[in-house]
N, CA, C and O atoms as a CHARMM CRD file, in Angstrom:
* protein
*
  300
    1    1 MET  N    -18.98800  13.01300   6.80000 PROA 1      0.00000
    2    1 MET  CA   -18.71400  12.72700   8.17300 PROA 1      0.00000
    3    1 MET  C    -18.32900  14.01400   8.88200 PROA 1      0.00000
    4    1 MET  O    -17.13500  14.27700   9.02700 PROA 1      0.00000
    5    2 PRO  N    -19.25000  14.81100   9.32100 PROA 2      0.00000
    6    2 PRO  CA   -18.90300  16.01200  10.06900 PROA 2      0.00000
    7    2 PRO  C    -18.15500  15.65400  11.34500 PROA 2      0.00000
    8    2 PRO  O    -18.51800  14.70100  12.03400 PROA 2      0.00000
    9    3 LEU  N    -17.11600  16.41000  11.65800 PROA 3      0.00000
   10    3 LEU  CA   -16.31500  16.12300  12.83900 PROA 3      0.00000
   11    3 LEU  C    -16.98300  16.55300  14.13100 PROA 3      0.00000
   12    3 LEU  O    -16.70200  15.98700  15.18700 PROA 3      0.00000
   13    4 GLY  N    -17.84300  17.52000  14.07000 PROA 4      0.00000
   14    4 GLY  CA   -18.49000  17.97600  15.28700 PROA 4      0.00000
   15    4 GLY  C    -19.25600  19.25100  15.06100 PROA 4      0.00000
   16    4 GLY  O    -19.20800  19.83700  13.97900 PROA 4      0.00000
   17    5 GLU  N    -19.94800  19.67300  16.06500 PROA 5      0.00000
   18    5 GLU  CA   -20.73800  20.89400  15.96100 PROA 5      0.00000
   19    5 GLU  C    -19.90700  22.08700  16.40100 PROA 5      0.00000
   20    5 GLU  O    -19.10200  21.99500  17.32800 PROA 5      0.00000
   21    6 ARG  N    -20.11300  23.19900  15.72800 PROA 6      0.00000
   22    6 ARG  CA   -19.47200  24.44200  16.13600 PROA 6      0.00000
   23    6 ARG  C    -20.40300  25.14200  17.10200 PROA 6      0.00000
   24    6 ARG  O    -21.62300  25.08300  16.95100 PROA 6      0.00000
   25    7 GLY  N    -19.85700  25.77800  18.05100 PROA 7      0.00000
   26    7 GLY  CA   -20.69800  26.38400  19.06800 PROA 7      0.00000
   27    7 GLY  C    -20.88600  27.87400  18.90200 PROA 7      0.00000
   28    7 GLY  O    -20.16600  28.54100  18.15900 PROA 7      0.00000
   29    8 GLY  N    -21.87300  28.37000  19.61200 PROA 8      0.00000
   30    8 GLY  CA   -22.08700  29.79600  19.75000 PROA 8      0.00000
   31    8 GLY  C    -22.39400  30.54400  18.48200 PROA 8      0.00000
   32    8 GLY  O    -23.42900  30.33200  17.85100 PROA 8      0.00000
   33    9 TRP  N    -21.47300  31.43600  18.10600 PROA 9      0.00000
   34    9 TRP  CA   -21.71900  32.39400  17.04100 PROA 9      0.00000
   35    9 TRP  C    -21.70100  31.78100  15.64900 PROA 9      0.00000
   36    9 TRP  O    -22.22400  32.39800  14.72100 PROA 9      0.00000
   37   10 GLU  N    -21.13000  30.60600  15.45800 PROA 10     0.00000
   38   10 GLU  CA   -21.08600  30.01400  14.12600 PROA 10     0.00000
   39   10 GLU  C    -22.35700  29.23700  13.84000 PROA 10     0.00000
   40   10 GLU  O    -22.78000  28.40100  14.63800 PROA 10     0.00000
   41   11 ARG  N    -22.95800  29.51700  12.70400 PROA 11     0.00000
   42   11 ARG  CA   -24.21200  28.85100  12.34900 PROA 11     0.00000
   43   11 ARG  C    -23.98400  27.49000  11.69200 PROA 11     0.00000
   44   11 ARG  O    -24.85300  26.62000  11.75400 PROA 11     0.00000
   45   12 SER  N    -22.84500  27.30200  11.07500 PROA 12     0.00000
   46   12 SER  CA   -22.55800  26.02600  10.42800 PROA 12     0.00000
   47   12 SER  C    -22.26500  24.97600  11.48700 PROA 12     0.00000
   48   12 SER  O    -21.53900  25.23600  12.44600 PROA 12     0.00000
   49   13 GLU  N    -22.83100  23.79300  11.31100 PROA 13     0.00000
   50   13 GLU  CA   -22.62400  22.73100  12.28600 PROA 13     0.00000
   51   13 GLU  C    -21.58900  21.71600  11.82300 PROA 13     0.00000
   52   13 GLU  O    -21.35000  20.72200  12.50800 PROA 13     0.00000
   53   14 SER  N    -20.97900  21.95000  10.68000 PROA 14     0.00000
   54   14 SER  CA   -20.09800  20.93300  10.12600 PROA 14     0.00000
   55   14 SER  C    -18.66100  21.40800  10.02200 PROA 14     0.00000
   56   14 SER  O    -18.38800  22.55100   9.65400 PROA 14     0.00000
   57   15 ARG  N    -17.76000  20.51800  10.35100 PROA 15     0.00000
   58   15 ARG  CA   -16.33700  20.68200  10.08900 PROA 15     0.00000
   59   15 ARG  C    -15.91300  19.41900   9.36300 PROA 15     0.00000
   60   15 ARG  O    -16.26800  18.31200   9.76600 PROA 15     0.00000
   61   16 TYR  N    -15.17100  19.58500   8.31700 PROA 16     0.00000
   62   16 TYR  CA   -14.80000  18.43800   7.51000 PROA 16     0.00000
   63   16 TYR  C    -13.29400  18.23700   7.52800 PROA 16     0.00000
   64   16 TYR  O    -12.53800  19.17900   7.76500 PROA 16     0.00000
   65   17 CYS  N    -12.86600  17.01900   7.28100 PROA 17     0.00000
   66   17 CYS  CA   -11.44900  16.68700   7.30200 PROA 17     0.00000
   67   17 CYS  C    -11.09900  15.91700   6.03300 PROA 17     0.00000
   68   17 CYS  O    -11.76200  14.93900   5.68800 PROA 17     0.00000
   69   18 GLY  N    -10.05400  16.36300   5.34300 PROA 18     0.00000
   70   18 GLY  CA    -9.61500  15.69800   4.12700 PROA 18     0.00000
   71   18 GLY  C     -8.17000  15.26900   4.23800 PROA 18     0.00000
   72   18 GLY  O     -7.47600  15.59900   5.20000 PROA 18     0.00000
   73   19 VAL  N     -7.73100  14.53400   3.24300 PROA 19     0.00000
   74   19 VAL  CA    -6.35700  14.05000   3.21900 PROA 19     0.00000
   75   19 VAL  C     -5.78600  14.25800   1.81500 PROA 19     0.00000
   76   19 VAL  O     -6.45000  13.98400   0.81500 PROA 19     0.00000
   77   20 GLU  N     -4.53200  14.75200   1.75800 PROA 20     0.00000
   78   20 GLU  CA    -3.86600  14.91500   0.46600 PROA 20     0.00000
   79   20 GLU  C     -3.22100  13.59300   0.08700 PROA 20     0.00000
   80   20 GLU  O     -2.55700  12.95700   0.90600 PROA 20     0.00000
   81   21 THR  N     -3.41900  13.18600  -1.15700 PROA 21     0.00000
   82   21 THR  CA    -2.93500  11.88100  -1.59500 PROA 21     0.00000
   83   21 THR  C     -1.94300  12.02700  -2.73500 PROA 21     0.00000
   84   21 THR  O     -1.90200  13.04700  -3.42200 PROA 21     0.00000
   85   22 ASP  N     -1.15100  10.99100  -2.91700 PROA 22     0.00000
   86   22 ASP  CA    -0.29100  10.90300  -4.08800 PROA 22     0.00000
   87   22 ASP  C     -1.12600  10.39800  -5.25000 PROA 22     0.00000
   88   22 ASP  O     -2.26700   9.97300  -5.07300 PROA 22     0.00000
   89   23 PHE  N     -0.54700  10.44900  -6.43700 PROA 23     0.00000
   90   23 PHE  CA    -1.24500   9.95400  -7.62000 PROA 23     0.00000
   91   23 PHE  C     -1.52700   8.46300  -7.47800 PROA 23     0.00000
   92   23 PHE  O     -0.70100   7.70800  -6.96500 PROA 23     0.00000
   93   24 SER  N     -2.69400   8.05500  -7.93500 PROA 24     0.00000
   94   24 SER  CA    -3.07100   6.64500  -7.93800 PROA 24     0.00000
   95   24 SER  C     -3.75200   6.31800  -9.25900 PROA 24     0.00000
   96   24 SER  O     -4.57900   7.08800  -9.74700 PROA 24     0.00000
   97   25 ASP  N     -3.40300   5.17800  -9.83200 PROA 25     0.00000
   98   25 ASP  CA    -4.06700   4.72400 -11.06100 PROA 25     0.00000
   99   25 ASP  C     -5.49100   4.26900 -10.78600 PROA 25     0.00000
  100   25 ASP  O     -6.32200   4.24000 -11.69400 PROA 25     0.00000
  101   26 ASP  N     -5.77600   3.91600  -9.54200 PROA 26     0.00000
  102   26 ASP  CA    -7.08200   3.37100  -9.17900 PROA 26     0.00000
  103   26 ASP  C     -7.80900   4.34300  -8.25000 PROA 26     0.00000
  104   26 ASP  O     -7.80600   4.16800  -7.03200 PROA 26     0.00000
  105   27 VAL  N     -8.42700   5.36500  -8.83200 PROA 27     0.00000
  106   27 VAL  CA    -9.08800   6.41400  -8.05000 PROA 27     0.00000
  107   27 VAL  C    -10.23900   5.87200  -7.19700 PROA 27     0.00000
  108   27 VAL  O    -10.36700   6.29300  -6.04800 PROA 27     0.00000
  109   28 PRO  N    -11.08200   4.96200  -7.69500 PROA 28     0.00000
  110   28 PRO  CA   -12.14700   4.43000  -6.83500 PROA 28     0.00000
  111   28 PRO  C    -11.61000   3.74900  -5.57100 PROA 28     0.00000
  112   28 PRO  O    -12.18300   3.91300  -4.49300 PROA 28     0.00000
  113   29 SER  N    -10.52200   2.99000  -5.69100 PROA 29     0.00000
  114   29 SER  CA    -9.93300   2.35300  -4.50800 PROA 29     0.00000
  115   29 SER  C     -9.32900   3.38700  -3.57000 PROA 29     0.00000
  116   29 SER  O     -9.38200   3.23400  -2.34900 PROA 29     0.00000
  117   30 LEU  N     -8.75600   4.43600  -4.14100 PROA 30     0.00000
  118   30 LEU  CA    -8.19900   5.52600  -3.34200 PROA 30     0.00000
  119   30 LEU  C     -9.28800   6.17700  -2.49300 PROA 30     0.00000
  120   30 LEU  O     -9.09400   6.42300  -1.30300 PROA 30     0.00000
  121   31 LEU  N    -10.44000   6.45600  -3.11900 PROA 31     0.00000
  122   31 LEU  CA   -11.56200   7.02800  -2.36800 PROA 31     0.00000
  123   31 LEU  C    -12.04100   6.07600  -1.29000 PROA 31     0.00000
  124   31 LEU  O    -12.28000   6.49100  -0.15600 PROA 31     0.00000
  125   32 SER  N    -12.18300   4.81600  -1.62900 PROA 32     0.00000
  126   32 SER  CA   -12.65000   3.82800  -0.66300 PROA 32     0.00000
  127   32 SER  C    -11.70700   3.74300   0.53100 PROA 32     0.00000
  128   32 SER  O    -12.15000   3.70400   1.67800 PROA 32     0.00000
  129   33 LEU  N    -10.41200   3.71400   0.25800 PROA 33     0.00000
  130   33 LEU  CA    -9.42400   3.61700   1.32800 PROA 33     0.00000
  131   33 LEU  C     -9.51300   4.79800   2.28400 PROA 33     0.00000
  132   33 LEU  O     -9.55200   4.60900   3.50000 PROA 33     0.00000
  133   34 HSD  N     -9.54500   6.01100   1.74800 PROA 34     0.00000
  134   34 HSD  CA    -9.48200   7.19300   2.60300 PROA 34     0.00000
  135   34 HSD  C    -10.83400   7.62700   3.16500 PROA 34     0.00000
  136   34 HSD  O    -10.89700   8.14300   4.28100 PROA 34     0.00000
  137   35 ILE  N    -11.90400   7.43000   2.41900 PROA 35     0.00000
  138   35 ILE  CA   -13.21300   7.89700   2.88100 PROA 35     0.00000
  139   35 ILE  C    -13.91500   6.84200   3.72600 PROA 35     0.00000
  140   35 ILE  O    -14.33800   7.13100   4.84500 PROA 35     0.00000
  141   36 SER  N    -14.04200   5.63800   3.21100 PROA 36     0.00000
  142   36 SER  CA   -14.75300   4.59000   3.94900 PROA 36     0.00000
  143   36 SER  C    -13.92200   4.04300   5.10200 PROA 36     0.00000
  144   36 SER  O    -14.40100   3.94900   6.23200 PROA 36     0.00000
  145   37 THR  N    -12.67900   3.68500   4.81100 PROA 37     0.00000
  146   37 THR  CA   -11.82600   3.06100   5.81500 PROA 37     0.00000
  147   37 THR  C    -11.13800   4.08600   6.70800 PROA 37     0.00000
  148   37 THR  O    -11.07800   3.91400   7.92600 PROA 37     0.00000
  149   38 GLY  N    -10.61800   5.15200   6.10300 PROA 38     0.00000
  150   38 GLY  CA    -9.84100   6.13100   6.85400 PROA 38     0.00000
  151   38 GLY  C    -10.65700   7.15200   7.60900 PROA 38     0.00000
  152   38 GLY  O    -10.13600   7.81200   8.50700 PROA 38     0.00000
  153   39 GLY  N    -11.93500   7.30000   7.26600 PROA 39     0.00000
  154   39 GLY  CA   -12.79300   8.23200   7.97900 PROA 39     0.00000
  155   39 GLY  C    -12.68900   9.67700   7.52700 PROA 39     0.00000
  156   39 GLY  O    -13.18300  10.57200   8.21300 PROA 39     0.00000
  157   40 PHE  N    -12.05200   9.92700   6.37900 PROA 40     0.00000
  158   40 PHE  CA   -11.96200  11.29000   5.86600 PROA 40     0.00000
  159   40 PHE  C    -13.19800  11.62100   5.03900 PROA 40     0.00000
  160   40 PHE  O    -13.90100  10.72300   4.57500 PROA 40     0.00000
  161   41 ASP  N    -13.45900  12.91500   4.85700 PROA 41     0.00000
  162   41 ASP  CA   -14.61700  13.36100   4.08500 PROA 41     0.00000
  163   41 ASP  C    -14.30300  13.53500   2.60900 PROA 41     0.00000
  164   41 ASP  O    -15.19000  13.38300   1.76900 PROA 41     0.00000
  165   42 TYR  N    -13.05800  13.85100   2.27700 PROA 42     0.00000
  166   42 TYR  CA   -12.67300  14.09500   0.89500 PROA 42     0.00000
  167   42 TYR  C    -11.18200  13.86200   0.74500 PROA 42     0.00000
  168   42 TYR  O    -10.45400  13.78300   1.73400 PROA 42     0.00000
  169   43 VAL  N    -10.73200  13.75400  -0.49500 PROA 43     0.00000
  170   43 VAL  CA    -9.30900  13.64700  -0.78300 PROA 43     0.00000
  171   43 VAL  C     -8.89200  14.83400  -1.63700 PROA 43     0.00000
  172   43 VAL  O     -9.68000  15.34700  -2.43300 PROA 43     0.00000
  173   44 LEU  N     -7.65500  15.26500  -1.46800 PROA 44     0.00000
  174   44 LEU  CA    -7.05900  16.28000  -2.32700 PROA 44     0.00000
  175   44 LEU  C     -6.19100  15.53400  -3.32300 PROA 44     0.00000
  176   44 LEU  O     -5.26800  14.81900  -2.93400 PROA 44     0.00000
  177   45 ALA  N     -6.48300  15.69600  -4.60700 PROA 45     0.00000
  178   45 ALA  CA    -5.77400  14.95300  -5.64000 PROA 45     0.00000
  179   45 ALA  C     -5.27900  15.91200  -6.71200 PROA 45     0.00000
  180   45 ALA  O     -5.88100  16.96500  -6.92300 PROA 45     0.00000
  181   46 PRO  N     -4.17500  15.55900  -7.40200 PROA 46     0.00000
  182   46 PRO  CA    -3.66100  16.42000  -8.47000 PROA 46     0.00000
  183   46 PRO  C     -4.70400  16.64400  -9.55500 PROA 46     0.00000
  184   46 PRO  O     -5.42200  15.71800  -9.93400 PROA 46     0.00000
  185   47 LEU  N     -4.78900  17.88700 -10.05700 PROA 47     0.00000
  186   47 LEU  CA    -5.73400  18.19200 -11.13000 PROA 47     0.00000
  187   47 LEU  C     -5.33900  17.52900 -12.44300 PROA 47     0.00000
  188   47 LEU  O     -6.19800  17.05400 -13.18700 PROA 47     0.00000
  189   48 VAL  N     -4.05400  17.49600 -12.72300 PROA 48     0.00000
  190   48 VAL  CA    -3.55900  16.85900 -13.93300 PROA 48     0.00000
  191   48 VAL  C     -2.82100  15.60500 -13.50900 PROA 48     0.00000
  192   48 VAL  O     -1.79800  15.66800 -12.82600 PROA 48     0.00000
  193   49 LEU  N     -3.34400  14.48100 -13.91500 PROA 49     0.00000
  194   49 LEU  CA    -2.74100  13.21300 -13.52800 PROA 49     0.00000
  195   49 LEU  C     -1.51900  12.92700 -14.39900 PROA 49     0.00000
  196   49 LEU  O     -1.53800  13.22100 -15.59400 PROA 49     0.00000
  197   50 PRO  N     -0.45500  12.35900 -13.82300 PROA 50     0.00000
  198   50 PRO  CA     0.73800  12.03900 -14.61300 PROA 50     0.00000
  199   50 PRO  C      0.42800  11.14500 -15.81800 PROA 50     0.00000
  200   50 PRO  O      0.95000  11.37100 -16.91000 PROA 50     0.00000
  201   51 VAL  N     -0.39800  10.15900 -15.62400 PROA 51     0.00000
  202   51 VAL  CA    -0.86600   9.31700 -16.72100 PROA 51     0.00000
  203   51 VAL  C     -2.36900   9.48500 -16.73200 PROA 51     0.00000
  204   51 VAL  O     -3.07800   8.89400 -15.91700 PROA 51     0.00000
  205   52 SER  N     -2.84500  10.28200 -17.64700 PROA 52     0.00000
  206   52 SER  CA    -4.24700  10.67100 -17.63400 PROA 52     0.00000
  207   52 SER  C     -5.16400   9.47100 -17.80500 PROA 52     0.00000
  208   52 SER  O     -5.10900   8.76500 -18.81100 PROA 52     0.00000
  209   53 GLY  N     -6.00100   9.25500 -16.80700 PROA 53     0.00000
  210   53 GLY  CA    -6.99500   8.19300 -16.86800 PROA 53     0.00000
  211   53 GLY  C     -8.34700   8.78900 -17.20200 PROA 53     0.00000
  212   53 GLY  O     -8.48400  10.00200 -17.36100 PROA 53     0.00000
  213   54 SER  N     -9.31200   7.95300 -17.30400 PROA 54     0.00000
  214   54 SER  CA   -10.65000   8.40800 -17.63800 PROA 54     0.00000
  215   54 SER  C    -11.30400   9.08800 -16.44600 PROA 54     0.00000
  216   54 SER  O    -11.18200   8.62500 -15.31200 PROA 54     0.00000
  217   55 ASP  N    -11.99700  10.18600 -16.71000 PROA 55     0.00000
  218   55 ASP  CA   -12.74000  10.84000 -15.64100 PROA 55     0.00000
  219   55 ASP  C    -14.04800  10.10800 -15.36900 PROA 55     0.00000
  220   55 ASP  O    -14.81200  10.50600 -14.48900 PROA 55     0.00000
  221   56 LEU  N    -14.30900   9.04700 -16.11500 PROA 56     0.00000
  222   56 LEU  CA   -15.54400   8.28500 -15.93700 PROA 56     0.00000
  223   56 LEU  C    -15.41300   7.18600 -14.88900 PROA 56     0.00000
  224   56 LEU  O    -16.36500   6.44100 -14.65800 PROA 56     0.00000
  225   57 VAL  N    -14.23000   7.07300 -14.24300 PROA 57     0.00000
  226   57 VAL  CA   -14.05500   6.03400 -13.22600 PROA 57     0.00000
  227   57 VAL  C    -14.84200   6.35400 -11.96100 PROA 57     0.00000
  228   57 VAL  O    -15.10000   5.46400 -11.15100 PROA 57     0.00000
  229   58 LEU  N    -15.22500   7.61700 -11.78400 PROA 58     0.00000
  230   58 LEU  CA   -16.06600   8.03300 -10.65900 PROA 58     0.00000
  231   58 LEU  C    -17.33100   8.66300 -11.20900 PROA 58     0.00000
  232   58 LEU  O    -17.34600   9.18800 -12.32300 PROA 58     0.00000
  233   59 SER  N    -18.37900   8.60700 -10.42800 PROA 59     0.00000
  234   59 SER  CA   -19.61700   9.26800 -10.83800 PROA 59     0.00000
  235   59 SER  C    -19.45700  10.78100 -10.65600 PROA 59     0.00000
  236   59 SER  O    -18.60400  11.21800  -9.88300 PROA 59     0.00000
  237   60 PRO  N    -20.26500  11.58300 -11.35600 PROA 60     0.00000
  238   60 PRO  CA   -20.18500  13.03300 -11.16600 PROA 60     0.00000
  239   60 PRO  C    -20.37800  13.45200  -9.70800 PROA 60     0.00000
  240   60 PRO  O    -19.73800  14.39900  -9.24900 PROA 60     0.00000
  241   61 SER  N    -21.24700  12.76200  -8.98100 PROA 61     0.00000
  242   61 SER  CA   -21.45800  13.13200  -7.57300 PROA 61     0.00000
  243   61 SER  C    -20.23300  12.82000  -6.72300 PROA 61     0.00000
  244   61 SER  O    -19.95200  13.54400  -5.76900 PROA 61     0.00000
  245   62 GLN  N    -19.49600  11.75600  -7.04800 PROA 62     0.00000
  246   62 GLN  CA   -18.26700  11.46000  -6.31200 PROA 62     0.00000
  247   62 GLN  C    -17.20800  12.51800  -6.58400 PROA 62     0.00000
  248   62 GLN  O    -16.52400  12.96000  -5.66100 PROA 62     0.00000
  249   63 TRP  N    -17.06400  12.93400  -7.85200 PROA 63     0.00000
  250   63 TRP  CA   -16.10400  13.98200  -8.17300 PROA 63     0.00000
  251   63 TRP  C    -16.45200  15.27200  -7.44000 PROA 63     0.00000
  252   63 TRP  O    -15.56400  15.93800  -6.90700 PROA 63     0.00000
  253   64 SER  N    -17.72900  15.63000  -7.40700 PROA 64     0.00000
  254   64 SER  CA   -18.10900  16.92300  -6.83500 PROA 64     0.00000
  255   64 SER  C    -18.14600  16.92600  -5.31600 PROA 64     0.00000
  256   64 SER  O    -18.00200  17.98600  -4.70800 PROA 64     0.00000
  257   65 SER  N    -18.33400  15.77800  -4.68600 PROA 65     0.00000
  258   65 SER  CA   -18.45800  15.78700  -3.22900 PROA 65     0.00000
  259   65 SER  C    -17.27000  15.18700  -2.48900 PROA 65     0.00000
  260   65 SER  O    -17.15500  15.37400  -1.27800 PROA 65     0.00000
  261   66 HSD  N    -16.38100  14.47200  -3.17700 PROA 66     0.00000
  262   66 HSD  CA   -15.29900  13.79100  -2.47200 PROA 66     0.00000
  263   66 HSD  C    -13.89600  14.09500  -2.98700 PROA 66     0.00000
  264   66 HSD  O    -12.92100  13.60400  -2.41800 PROA 66     0.00000
  265   67 VAL  N    -13.76900  14.89100  -4.04900 PROA 67     0.00000
  266   67 VAL  CA   -12.44300  15.16600  -4.60800 PROA 67     0.00000
  267   67 VAL  C    -12.24200  16.67200  -4.70900 PROA 67     0.00000
  268   67 VAL  O    -13.08100  17.39100  -5.25300 PROA 67     0.00000
  269   68 VAL  N    -11.10900  17.13900  -4.17100 PROA 68     0.00000
  270   68 VAL  CA   -10.71000  18.54300  -4.28000 PROA 68     0.00000
  271   68 VAL  C     -9.43300  18.56400  -5.10500 PROA 68     0.00000
  272   68 VAL  O     -8.46400  17.88700  -4.76200 PROA 68     0.00000
  273   69 GLY  N     -9.42000  19.32800  -6.18400 PROA 69     0.00000
  274   69 GLY  CA    -8.25300  19.39000  -7.05200 PROA 69     0.00000
  275   69 GLY  C     -7.13300  20.20600  -6.44200 PROA 69     0.00000
  276   69 GLY  O     -7.37100  21.20700  -5.76700 PROA 69     0.00000
  277   70 VAL  N     -5.90100  19.76600  -6.68600 PROA 70     0.00000
  278   70 VAL  CA    -4.71400  20.44900  -6.17900 PROA 70     0.00000
  279   70 VAL  C     -3.83300  20.80000  -7.37000 PROA 70     0.00000
  280   70 VAL  O     -3.55100  19.94600  -8.21100 PROA 70     0.00000
  281   71 SER  N     -3.40300  22.04700  -7.44400 PROA 71     0.00000
  282   71 SER  CA    -2.46400  22.43000  -8.49800 PROA 71     0.00000
  283   71 SER  C     -1.06700  22.50300  -7.90100 PROA 71     0.00000
  284   71 SER  O     -0.89000  22.92200  -6.75700 PROA 71     0.00000
  285   72 SER  N     -0.08700  22.09400  -8.67700 PROA 72     0.00000
  286   72 SER  CA     1.29600  22.07900  -8.21100 PROA 72     0.00000
  287   72 SER  C      2.16800  22.79700  -9.22100 PROA 72     0.00000
  288   72 SER  O      1.87900  22.80300 -10.41800 PROA 72     0.00000
  289   73 SER  N      3.23100  23.39900  -8.73200 PROA 73     0.00000
  290   73 SER  CA     4.19300  24.00700  -9.64200 PROA 73     0.00000
  291   73 SER  C      5.31300  23.00100  -9.88100 PROA 73     0.00000
  292   73 SER  O      5.84500  22.40700  -8.94300 PROA 73     0.00000
  293   74 TYR  N      5.65300  22.82300 -11.13700 PROA 74     0.00000
  294   74 TYR  CA     6.73000  21.90200 -11.48200 PROA 74     0.00000
  295   74 TYR  C      7.90800  22.72000 -11.96000 PROA 74     0.00000
  296   74 TYR  O      7.74700  23.68400 -12.70800 PROA 74     0.00000
  297   75 SER  N      9.09000  22.33100 -11.52500 PROA 75     0.00000
  298   75 SER  CA    10.28000  23.08000 -11.93700 PROA 75     0.00000
  299   75 SER  C     11.04300  22.36700 -13.01400 PROA 75     0.00000
  300   75 SER  O     12.07200  22.86300 -13.47300 PROA 75     0.00000
């Protein structure tokens, strides 16, 4: 969902908008909520999940086009 066209000197016509999310046990529902319903292009999610679930809950294309990994420092 590109937000709009860039004008003039920029050749790229796309601007994208994402949302940072908390951990969720149900990643497919998380994507559906934020991408389909919320109108975002991607979600930022923790790279290491607190309770590691299967990476097979999403297709490879969903992982590569809709999820951006976030690293956090823990104290």
